[in-house]
C-alpha positions, 0 to 999 in steps of 0.5 A: 511184909512177907504176906505179899509176893515181893522180890524184895522180901525174897531177897532179904530172906535169901541174904540173911537166912544163910547166915542164921543157918550157918550160925545155927549149924556151927552151934549144933556142931559145937554142942555135939563136940562138947558132948563128945558125940562127934569129937575128932570127926572131920577136919576143920575145913570139912566142918566149915565147908559142910556148915556153909553148905547146910546154911545155904540149904536152909534157904529151901525152907522159906522157898518151899513156903513161898511155893506153897503160897504161889509167891513166885517173885519171892521165890525168885528173890530167894534164889538170886542170893542163894545162887550167888552164895553157892558160886562163892562157896564153890569158888572158895571150897571147890579146889579142895573138893576137886583134888 
């Protein structure tokens, strides 16, 4: 499925990879907090905001791989949900940042 240039494959990756990235980043935060490496670092809102943003940024990995293979439709498919998620992120957390 991911060996050919397809908008659908990019959309599927672009929709699901941020959720996996968000869960991975939260797990890393929890492990570091349990080991008292970052205990007390940042508020709960900071952790949620940063985790969501890092989860979005993980979309850059398949984007770069598709760029290397010259799969431009797949790259477009990844960017569509990424831009939508970034807009939702800014709508949800933007008021806190701009204060």
